[in-house]
N, C-alpha and C positions, 0 to 999 in steps of 0.2 A: 447482409453484405455478401457479395459473391466472391468466391475463392478464385483467385487468379490461377493457382495451380490446377484446380478442377477445370476451369475454362480451357487451360492449355491441354489437359488430358483429353477433353472432349474434342478440341481442335485436331489433335493427333488421331483420334479415333475416326473422325470424319474424313480426314485426309486419306486414311487407308480405304475407306468406303469409296471415295471418288476415284482413287487409283484403280479400284476394281471395276467401277462403273464405266469409266472412259479412259482405259489404259493408254491408248495411243496418244491422246491429247495431253494427259498428265505426264507421260514419259517425255514428250517433247518439251513441255514446260520445265520439267526438272533438269533437262539438259541445258536449257537456257540459263537457269539458275546456277548450275555447276560452272558454266563458262563465266558468268557475270561475277561470281564470288571467288573465283580462283585467284591465287596470289598473282599479282602483276605489279604495276607501279604502286598500287596500294595493296597491303596485305589483306587476307581474308578477314582478319579481325577488324581492320579499319573499315572495310566495305560493309561488314555487318553493323558496325556502329553508325555508319552513314545511313544504311537502310533503316535502322531503328529511328534515326532522326526524321527520315522521310515518313515512316509509318506514324510517328507521333504527330507530324504535321497534317497527315491525312485523316487521323482519327480512326485507323483500322485496328480494332481490338485484336483480331487474329494475327495481324502483321506485327503489332507491338509485342505481343507475347512470343511469337515465333522468333522475331529478330533479337529480342532480349536473350532468349535461351540460346540461339545460334551464336550470338556474340560471346556468351560465356563459353560455349563449346570451342570457339575459335581462340580462346585465351584472354578475352577481355576481363578486366578487373571491375569490381564494384565502382571504384573511383572513375574509371573510364566510362562506364554506363551513366554514372551521375553527371559527369561532364557533358555527355550527350544530352541528358535531360536539360541541363542548363542552357545549351544552345537552343533546344526546342522551345524553352520558355522565353528566351531572348527574341526569337523569331516569331513565335506564336502568341506571346502574351498570355492572357488568362486561359485561352484555349490550349496552348502548349502546356501550361501548368496542369490543367484538368486532365489531359491525356497522360502526362508524366506521373500523375498520382497512381495510375494503374501499375506502372513499373515499381513505384515505391511499395505498393501493396504486395506485389510479387516478391520483391526483395525481402520484405518482412516475413512472408510465408516461407521463404527459402532459408530464413535465419541468417541472411546476409546483411541485414540492416537493423 
């Protein structure tokens, strides 16, 4: 079984590499993210939870891990993350459930479930 925490650490390592490889492009992308996730009509926390739902629907492992961690950094609770999983399952059926299991595994590894 693959460790979600290890996958996330590898994701972070590779992000640093791509920042160094194509700094202008990544810098521009990060600025878009800063604007998109800034508090507005929705809080940063809620935007990260929305992004997690989208990532679950798209089946993007790196996005699922990153958005879960970012949601926690923005103040999301385990219950809020679990509610987001519930919506992903409702919309995506078994595929939503399958992708949500990655978050469940991550929560277990973090000792939060």
